[in-house]
N, C-alpha and C positions, 0 to 999 in steps of 0.2 A: 085209743084213750091213753093219757099219761097219768102216772101215779107218782106221788112223792111218798116213800115208805120209810119207816123207822124200823130197823132191825134190832132185836128179834121181833118176829110177827107170828101171829097164831094162825090156826086152820080157818078160823072165820075170815081173816084178811085174805088168805089164799083164794077163797071163793070170789073175791072181787076182780081177780086178774083173768084176762082172756088172751088166748094166743094172738101175738101181734102187738099187745099193749107195750108201751115203753114205760121205764121205771127209773127214777133216780133213788137209789138206795143209800141210806145213811144210818149209822149206828154200829153195833157190834155183830161181826161176822167171823167164821173160822176158816182156816185153810186146811186142806188135806188132799193129797194125791193117792195113788193106788197103794204104795207102801204103807202109808199112814192108815188108810182104810183097812188093810189087811191086819195090822196091829190092833186097830180098835175092835174088829170082829173077833180076834183071838182073845182080847180082854173079856169080851162078853161071853165067850164059850168058857172061859175060866172063872165065871161069876165075879169078875172085878169090874170096878166102875170105869167108865169112859173118862178121858181127860177133861171133859166139860159136859154139862148137862145138855144132852142132844134136843130136849123138847123145845120147839118153836125156833130152832136155830137154823142158820143158813150156812152151807159150806161151799167155799169158792175153791174150785179145782185149779190150783195154781202152785207152782214151785218157783217163788220169786228169785230174781237174780240178786247177787249181793249189792248192797247199797254203796254208792259213792259217798265221800265225805259230805256231810251236810244234809243227806237225803234220809228220809224215813226208811225207804225200802227200794231196792232195784226194780227193773222192769217186771211187771206183774201181770203178764197176759194169761188168758186161760188155757187150761190143758184139755185135751180131747176126753170128753166125758164118759164114752163107753167103757173106758178102762175101769171106772167105778161101778159099772153095772152089776157085778156080782155081789157087791156089798151094800149098795144104796137102799135096796128094798128093806133090809133088816133096820137100817137107821131111819127110814121113813115110818116104818111100823112103830118104832120107839118114839116118834114124835118130831123128827126132822121135818121142817116145812119148806126149806129152800135149797136149791142147788143152782151153782153158777159155773158155767163151762162153755164148751163149743162142741158142736156136732150132735150127731144122732144119738138117741137112747134106745135101749132094747125094750122089748115088750114087757119084760119082767119089771122094769123101773116104772113104765107108764101105768101098768096095772096096779102097783103099789101107790102110785100117786093118785090114781083115780079111788082106790079103796080107802086110803087114809087121809087124803087131802095134803098135796104137796105141789110145788111149782118148780119148773125148770127155767132158768133165765139163761139167755145167751149173752156172753160178754163179747166185746169187740176183739176178734182174733187178729194178731198182728199189730195191736196197738198197746203193748204192755207198758210203754213209758206213760201214755195218757191214763192208763188204768192206776198206775203207781201214784199219779198226782192226786188221786182220790182217797188215798190211804193216809190217814193222819198219824196213826201210831201203830205199832206191832209189838208183839211179844211172844216168843216161842214158849209154849205151855206143855208140850209133850214131844217125845221122840226126837230129841235134838241130835241124835246119832244119825238121823236121816237127812241132815244138812238141809238143802232147799226144800225137802219134802217134809220137814218137821211140821207139827201141828202149830199154827199161830192164831193168836187172837188179834183180829184187825179192827181199828176203828176207821170207818170210811165215811166219806161225805160226798153225796151226789154221784155215786158210782152209776154210770150209764148202762143200763141193761134192757133187753127185750124179752117179753114172755115167749119162750119157744114153745113150751108144752104147758097147758093149764091143768087144773085139777079134774077137769072133765075129759081129759085126753085129746083135746084139740091141739093139733101139732102144726106149727107154723111151717115145718119142711114139707108137710103134706098138703096144707090148705093155702099156703102163701102164694104169692105171685110167681115165685120161682119153685119149680119141682126139683127136689134133690135126690140123688141117687142114694138108695139104701145100702148100708154096709152089711154084708153078710158074714 
């Protein structure tokens, strides 16, 4: 099934996705990789607010390349997601509903997705230039010292994604036509 989705989206919307569905995502999403995730968790431990309201938000695991003249953003392909596995369950519990990346996720993340209602989308690895074409604007909103890994607010239009793991724990890597080797 194909979905045209506006971001942000709530947990009720998350229930409509099944592993293997395709999605065209438009709206506001945020970027963060492992260094930014670590800083966000540190903020929470210090009882400080996150740089954006996490409720109903989607985080794209990307560290975009610098843009060339006339471009909104440089190549923006997904980062390997398991690097965020230590941090994602906390953010999901606080209301995050979507994650975009590539590769397998740990059982701790899948458990949080099932318990609280979140979805993991796969983006096209190796097609960062294509993904960048879907980004209509960007603004660094936190941790500029991290360079490419700073937290950005993106406006996207028809970002092509696939539901890899749905909120019931169905996992395309396990149930899809191709079986993938698990990372230990």
